[in-house]
N, C-alpha and C positions, 0 to 999 in steps of 0.2 A: 236378237236377244241381247247381244253385247251393246247395241245402240241404246236399248232401254236401260241397261245397267249404268251406262255412262251418264245418262240424263236423269238418273233417279235421285239425285241429291235432294234431300228434304230437311226441313227444320223440325225440331221436336214438336209433336202435336200434344195438345193438352185438352182433357175433358174435365168434367166436374170432379171425377174421382181419381184419375190417374194421368200421368205424363208419359207419353210414348216416345222413346228415342228413335232416331232414324233406323237403327238396326232392327227394331221391333215392328216397323211399318212395312207393309207389303204394298208396293206401288204398281206392280204388274204381276200377272200370273199367266203361265202357259200350261194348259192341261192337255194330256194325250189320253186316248182310250182306244182299245182295239184288241185284237184285230177284227172282231165282229162288228158289224154295222149297228146292231141293236144289242143291248144288254152285254156290253163288252166285259171280258174277263179281267183285263188289265187296265188299271188307271194309274197315272203318274203325272208329274209335272215339275215345273221349276218356278219358284217365287223369286222376284227381284225386290230386294229390300231398299229402304230409303237411303242407306249408306252406299248403295251400288253393289253390294254383295248378292250372290245368288245361292239358293238352297234347293236341292232336288228332293223329291219325296215320292213315295208310293201311296196309293190309296185315293179315296175320293172324299168321304166324310171324315174318316179317321186316317189322318196322314201319318206316315212313318218316314222320318228323315233318312236320307241316304247319305252316309258318311263319305265325303270325298277322299280319295287317296292323295298322296303328295303331288302337287302340281295340277290337280284337277279343279275345274270350276263346276258349278251346278249342272250345266249342260253335259259336260263330259261324264260326270258321275251318273246322271240319268241314263245316258247312252250305254255306259258300261253295265249298269244294273239291268237294263232291258235286253241287251244283246247277250250277255253272259249271266243269266239268272242262277 
């Protein structure tokens, strides 16, 4: 995941209606679900943004951001939230 964050540098993207800055672009996403094999109860993941930052979240369709504590990156915040709910 840290390799993805390092290679994530992106230029601003522009559409007909809006300009997206690198921190608004998601260039990679890792999603976790479980512990059941089908119809998992827990969904979460980490987004890697175009500026190299990471953001952890809970949910699948409706995502809720996990606020990192001081010194945490997205992966550490997700681990903390899943292990110590």
